[in-house]
C-alpha positions as CSV (number, residue, x, y, z in Angstrom):
1,M,-17.4,28.9,-12.7
2,A,-14.4,27.6,-13.2
3,N,-14.6,23.5,-13.8
4,I,-12.1,23.0,-10.7
5,R,-12.1,21.2,-8.0
6,P,-13.9,22.8,-4.3
7,L,-11.6,23.0,-1.7
8,S,-12.2,22.8,1.8
9,A,-12.5,25.1,4.7
10,E,-8.8,26.1,5.8
11,L,-7.6,25.9,2.7
12,R,-9.8,27.9,1.1
13,H,-8.8,30.5,4.0
14,I,-5.2,29.9,3.3
15,A,-6.0,30.3,-0.3
16,E,-8.2,34.1,0.6
17,T,-5.6,35.2,2.7
18,E,-2.5,34.0,2.3
19,L,-2.3,34.2,-1.7
20,N,-4.5,36.2,-2.9
21,E,-7.4,33.9,-4.7
22,V,-10.8,35.7,-5.3
23,E,-13.2,32.5,-6.3
24,A,-15.5,35.0,-8.4
25,R,-12.6,35.8,-9.9
26,L,-11.2,32.9,-11.4
27,P,-12.4,31.4,-14.6
28,E,-11.1,35.5,-16.0
29,D,-7.7,34.8,-14.4
30,I,-7.2,31.1,-15.7
31,A,-8.5,32.5,-19.2
32,T,-6.2,35.2,-19.3
33,L,-3.7,32.4,-18.6
34,R,-4.1,30.4,-20.9
35,E,-5.2,33.5,-23.7
36,W,-1.3,34.3,-23.0
37,L,-0.2,31.0,-23.4
38,A,-2.1,30.3,-27.0
39,K,0.3,33.2,-28.3
40,Q,4.0,32.1,-27.1
41,P,5.3,30.7,-30.9
42,H,8.3,28.7,-28.7
43,L,5.3,26.9,-25.7
44,K,3.0,24.0,-25.6
45,S,1.0,23.3,-22.6
46,R,-1.7,21.9,-20.8
47,D,-4.2,24.5,-20.6
48,D,-6.6,22.2,-18.9
49,E,-8.4,24.8,-15.3
50,Q,-7.0,22.3,-12.4
51,F,-3.2,22.7,-13.7
52,L,-3.6,26.1,-14.2
53,V,-4.5,27.3,-11.3
54,A,-2.2,25.0,-9.5
55,F,0.5,28.1,-11.4
56,L,-1.3,30.7,-10.0
57,R,-1.9,29.9,-6.7
58,G,1.4,28.8,-6.4
59,C,2.4,32.5,-7.5
60,K,-0.3,34.1,-5.6
61,F,-1.8,35.5,-8.3
62,S,0.9,36.5,-9.9
63,L,-0.4,36.6,-13.6
64,E,2.9,37.9,-14.2
65,K,5.1,35.7,-11.7
66,A,2.7,32.4,-13.4
67,K,3.5,33.1,-16.4
68,S,7.6,32.7,-15.8
69,K,6.8,29.8,-14.0
70,L,5.1,28.0,-16.1
71,D,7.2,28.9,-19.0
72,H,10.4,27.4,-16.9
73,F,7.7,24.4,-16.1
74,Y,8.2,23.4,-19.3
75,T,11.9,24.9,-20.5
76,I,13.6,23.0,-17.4
77,K,11.8,19.7,-18.7
78,T,12.6,20.5,-21.8
79,M,16.2,21.3,-21.3
80,M,16.6,17.3,-18.9
81,P,15.9,15.0,-21.1
82,E,17.7,12.5,-18.7
83,L,15.1,13.3,-16.3
84,F,11.7,14.2,-17.9
85,T,11.3,11.9,-21.1
86,N,10.1,8.5,-21.9
87,R,9.1,8.9,-17.7
88,Q,7.2,5.3,-17.9
89,L,5.6,2.5,-15.6
90,D,8.8,0.5,-16.0
91,D,10.1,-1.9,-13.7
92,K,12.2,0.2,-11.5
93,T,10.1,2.7,-11.3
94,L,7.8,0.4,-9.4
95,A,10.5,-1.2,-8.1
96,L,11.1,2.1,-7.1
97,C,7.8,2.4,-5.3
98,R,7.7,-0.6,-3.1
99,T,10.9,0.1,-1.6
100,G,9.4,2.5,0.2
101,T,12.9,4.9,-0.2
102,Y,10.5,7.8,-0.4
103,L,6.9,8.2,1.4
104,R,4.5,11.6,0.6
105,L,2.6,10.7,3.7
106,P,-1.8,10.8,4.2
107,K,-2.1,13.1,6.4
108,P,-0.7,16.7,6.4
109,L,0.5,18.4,8.9
110,G,-2.5,19.7,10.2
111,P,-6.2,20.6,8.0
112,G,-4.8,23.3,5.7
113,G,-1.1,22.2,6.5
114,P,1.5,21.9,3.8
115,R,1.9,18.2,2.6
116,I,4.5,15.7,4.4
117,Q,7.5,13.7,2.2
118,L,8.8,11.3,3.8
119,T,12.7,10.0,2.2
120,D,14.7,7.3,3.7
121,Y,17.9,6.7,1.8
122,A,18.3,3.9,3.4
123,K,16.4,1.8,0.9
124,L,18.0,3.3,-2.1
125,D,20.2,0.2,-3.0
126,P,23.2,2.8,-4.9
127,K,24.2,-0.4,-7.3
128,V,20.7,-1.2,-8.5
129,L,19.2,2.7,-7.7
130,K,21.2,5.5,-8.6
131,L,19.7,8.8,-7.4
132,L,18.8,10.5,-10.6
133,D,16.1,7.5,-10.6
134,L,14.4,8.6,-7.5
135,F,14.2,11.9,-8.3
136,R,12.6,10.9,-11.9
137,Y,9.6,9.3,-9.3
138,Q,10.0,11.9,-7.6
139,T,9.2,14.3,-10.3
140,A,6.8,12.0,-12.2
141,L,4.8,12.3,-8.8
142,L,4.3,15.6,-8.8
143,E,2.8,15.7,-11.8
144,R,-0.2,14.2,-9.7
145,Q,0.7,16.3,-7.3
146,I,0.0,20.2,-8.9
147,R,-3.6,18.2,-10.1
148,E,-4.8,16.4,-7.2
149,D,-3.3,17.9,-3.5
150,D,-4.1,21.2,-2.8
151,N,-2.5,21.4,0.6
152,S,0.6,20.8,-1.7
153,I,-0.7,24.0,-4.3
154,I,-1.8,26.0,-1.0
155,S,0.4,25.1,1.9
156,G,3.4,24.0,0.3
157,Y,5.0,21.4,1.6
158,V,7.9,19.9,4.1
159,E,10.5,17.2,2.8
160,I,11.9,14.9,5.7
161,L,15.1,13.3,5.5
162,D,15.9,10.7,7.4
163,L,20.0,9.3,6.8
164,S,20.2,7.0,10.3
165,K,21.7,4.2,7.4
166,M,22.4,6.2,4.0
167,S,25.6,4.0,2.9
168,L,28.3,5.5,2.2
169,S,28.5,3.9,-1.2
170,F,25.6,6.2,-1.6
171,L,27.5,9.7,-1.0
172,A,30.1,8.7,-3.5
173,Q,27.2,9.2,-5.9
174,M,26.3,12.1,-5.0
175,D,25.4,13.9,-8.8
176,F,26.1,17.3,-7.0
177,P,25.8,18.8,-10.8
178,L,21.5,17.4,-10.9
179,F,21.2,18.5,-7.1
180,K,21.9,22.7,-8.5
181,K,18.9,21.8,-11.5
182,M,17.0,20.1,-9.0
183,G,16.8,23.5,-6.9
184,V,16.6,26.0,-10.2
185,F,14.4,23.0,-10.7
186,A,12.3,24.2,-7.2
187,E,12.7,27.5,-7.1
188,K,11.4,29.0,-10.7
189,A,9.5,26.2,-12.0
190,Q,7.4,23.7,-9.7
191,P,3.9,25.0,-8.2
192,T,4.7,23.7,-4.7
193,R,6.2,25.2,-2.5
194,V,9.1,23.9,0.3
195,K,8.5,24.8,3.0
196,G,11.4,22.9,5.7
197,I,13.8,20.5,4.3
198,H,14.5,18.3,7.8
199,L,17.5,16.2,8.6
200,V,17.3,13.5,10.9
201,N,19.4,10.8,11.6
202,C,22.2,12.9,9.8
203,P,25.9,10.4,10.4
204,K,28.9,12.7,10.7
205,E,30.5,11.3,7.2
206,A,27.1,13.0,5.5
207,V,27.8,16.4,7.1
208,T,29.9,17.6,4.4
209,V,28.2,16.2,1.1
210,L,25.8,17.4,2.9
211,N,26.4,20.8,3.2
212,L,28.3,21.0,0.1
213,A,24.6,19.8,-2.1
214,K,22.7,23.1,-0.3
215,S,24.9,24.8,-0.8
216,L,24.7,24.7,-4.5
217,M,20.7,25.2,-3.6
218,P,18.9,28.6,-3.9
219,T,19.4,31.0,-1.1
220,K,15.6,30.8,-0.6
221,L,16.1,27.0,-0.3
222,Q,18.5,26.9,1.9
223,Q,17.1,28.4,4.5
224,R,14.5,26.3,4.8
225,F,17.2,22.8,5.7
226,Y,17.1,22.0,8.9
227,I,19.3,19.1,11.1
228,Y,18.1,16.5,13.6
229,K,20.4,14.3,15.5
230,N,18.0,11.9,16.4
231,L,13.8,11.9,15.8
232,E,12.5,13.7,19.6
233,E,14.7,16.1,18.1
234,L,12.4,15.9,15.3
235,Y,9.0,15.9,17.2
236,K,9.6,19.7,18.8
237,V,9.1,20.6,14.7
238,I,6.5,17.9,13.1
239,P,5.0,16.4,16.1
240,R,4.8,12.6,16.0
241,E,1.4,11.3,15.8
242,Y,2.2,13.3,11.4
243,L,4.4,11.0,10.2
244,P,4.5,6.7,10.3
245,E,3.4,4.3,11.9
246,E,7.1,2.6,12.4
247,Y,8.2,5.8,13.1
248,G,6.0,5.9,16.7
249,G,3.3,8.0,14.9
250,S,-0.7,7.7,13.8
251,N,0.9,9.1,9.7
252,G,-0.8,5.1,7.8
253,R,1.9,2.4,7.9
254,I,4.5,2.5,5.9
255,A,3.2,-1.1,3.5
256,E,-0.3,0.7,3.4
257,I,1.3,3.5,2.4
258,I,3.6,2.2,-0.6
259,A,0.3,0.1,-2.1
260,Q,-1.7,3.6,-2.4
261,M,1.1,5.6,-3.8
262,E,1.9,2.5,-6.0
263,S,-2.0,2.9,-7.4
264,D,-1.9,6.4,-7.6
265,I,1.7,6.4,-10.0
266,R,-0.7,3.3,-12.1
267,A,-3.5,5.6,-12.4
268,Y,-1.1,8.6,-13.8
269,T,0.7,6.1,-16.8
270,D,-1.4,7.7,-19.5
271,Y,-1.3,11.3,-18.2
272,L,2.8,10.9,-18.3
273,Q,2.8,9.4,-22.0
274,Q,0.9,12.4,-22.6
275,D,4.1,14.6,-21.5
276,S,6.3,14.1,-24.5
277,Q,3.9,16.1,-26.9
278,Y,4.4,19.4,-24.6
279,G,7.8,21.2,-24.1
280,V,9.5,24.0,-25.9
281,N,11.3,24.9,-28.9
282,E,14.1,27.8,-28.7
283,Q,14.4,28.4,-31.8
284,L,10.6,29.4,-31.7
285,R,11.1,31.7,-28.9
286,P,10.9,35.3,-29.1
287,G,14.1,37.5,-27.7
288,K,16.7,35.8,-26.8
289,R,16.8,32.1,-26.6
290,L,17.7,29.8,-23.2
291,N,20.6,27.1,-23.2
292,P,21.2,24.7,-19.8
293,D,24.3,26.8,-18.9
294,T,22.4,30.3,-18.7
295,L,19.5,28.3,-17.0
296,F,21.4,26.2,-14.4
297,G,24.2,28.7,-14.1
298,I,26.3,25.3,-14.0
299,E,30.3,26.7,-14.6
300,G,33.4,23.8,-14.8
301,S,33.2,20.6,-12.9
302,F,31.9,18.6,-10.1
303,R,35.2,16.7,-9.2
304,K,33.7,12.7,-7.7
305,L,34.1,13.0,-4.2
306,D,36.2,10.5,-2.4
307,I,35.2,9.0,0.8
308,D,37.5,6.9,3.2
């Protein structure tokens, strides 16, 4: 049997009925994917069983899709050095963690349900931290999520964005090419699946900006954006109990969630440092080489947004 963490009964049922997973066939599927990786001259990837099974599950056990997603995972990471290189546990990373801007809530949306992630942009001071800093932090946590969070891999995740106190200065610094790149990464490279992006307490000043950011996302992601005027509307979709105590729920206290997330990211310090040895070398890619323009499809330029 493959050296893979056992699943709960609920997740095992979903893996078998929705993701086409056959437990007895896991060693064979993983071996096939590992053999393919060994034959790719341009691609250097992690190949341990827990890592590879995440991509198989994320692709509903289509080997061809898993191969493509693994290739894109390392290709995009190589072509976005501003986001994925030198991911150290530095003072900026710890400071961002301690703001509580981005939280992964302890309980998923039901025993076999998707993970819940909560971002409160009011806690991100644009004079100190940029959107790029937040994305660097989130993608660093994604490395742990791939290996440790079976709910995210099997049932996906939902994003809740609290925009109640988003500053206009932060909106003015929106990096739209970065949004598009992150959308491509989420669609083509992440083994985790976005089940919904829920925007709550959205001020009218932010609607135009967020609609523009949404338009740059892949069509599948655009269809999963939802906007709510207030928490009461959100509760109808994500019951109150699944939110933190500070939001009227019972899914942990924010201070305790922050402390746990800091502990988690500290435990992955060596893992992230080792990550620099993995990636792609386009000079060695068989067939047509990729470049950022063809990969992300970003043409022309985005003008800086002016907000009165």
